[in-house]
N, C-alpha and C positions, 0 to 999 in steps of 0.2 A: 516472596512472590515476585517474579520478573515482569517488567513492563514489556509491551510488544516490541519496543525499540531494543531492549536487552535480549529478548528472544531472537530477534532478527540478527543481532550482532553475534550471539552465541552460535546460531545456526551457520553463519558464514565466517566463524573463527576470527572475530574482531574483538577488541576491548569492549566490555559490556556497555560502557557509557559513551562510546565513540559516536559522534554525529555523522549522519550520512545525508547527502543531497539526493534529490529524486533521481538524478543521473546515476549515482552510486547504487541506489536501490534497484534501479532498472537493470544495470549491468550485472549485479550479483544475483538477482532473483529471476531474471529472464522475462520480467513483465515489461511490456513496451512503455515508452515514455508517454505515448498518447493515452493509454489506459491510466497510468499514474496521474497524469495531468487532470483527467476527468475525476478521479477519486479525490484529488486535492481540491478542485473547485467545488465539488459536492460537499466536502468537509467545511470549506469556507461558508457555503450556503447554510449548512446545518448550524454552524457557529452563530451566524447572523440571525437565524430564526429561533435560537434558543436563548431566552432572556436571562436564564440563571447561569450558574457555573462560570463566572468570569475570572477564575483564578489563573487562566492562561489566555494567550492571545489567539486570534483567528488563525494565523499561520501555524502556531504550535498545535492547535486543534486539528488542522488539516494534515499536518505531518504525522500526528498520532494515528489518524485514520489510514494514512498510507501504510504505516508500519503494521497496523491491524490487518489490513488487506493482504499485505505481503506474507504475513506469518499464519494466515488462516483464521483470523479473528472473526468476530460476529458480523462485521460489515461485509465480509465476503459472501455470507449466506443471506443477508437481508438487503440493506439499502443499495449495495453495489453488486448484487448478484448478477445483473445483466453484464456488467463489466468483466466479472470473473469468467462468465461463459464466453464472452468475446475473446478474452485472453486464451482460454482453452482451445477454442476453434482455431485461432491463429497459430497456436503452438502445434496443434495436431496437423494443420495444413503444412507447416514448415517441416515437421518431422516426416511427413509422408513424402515431401519433395526430396528430402535428404536421402531416402532409401530407394527412390525410383530412378 
């Protein structure tokens, strides 16, 4: 079973375990940096408020949340649903401008 990071890398034809920065994820996926920053900070908040599961660090937890968001994982339809809708509205607005 692939992790969300591996799913992202497979989708964008990269080595499966290649690390990506938020900037790389933004450039490849088309999700704005401002949205990814908010997902990241929510991930850090979730890490700090979850007393269990300390096998990974806060930044690792937050990046895992970004990968989940980028590949259509659970966070896209639950905790970060508002950010996904914001991304879609912005994308639709940009697409409409392109064809007008």
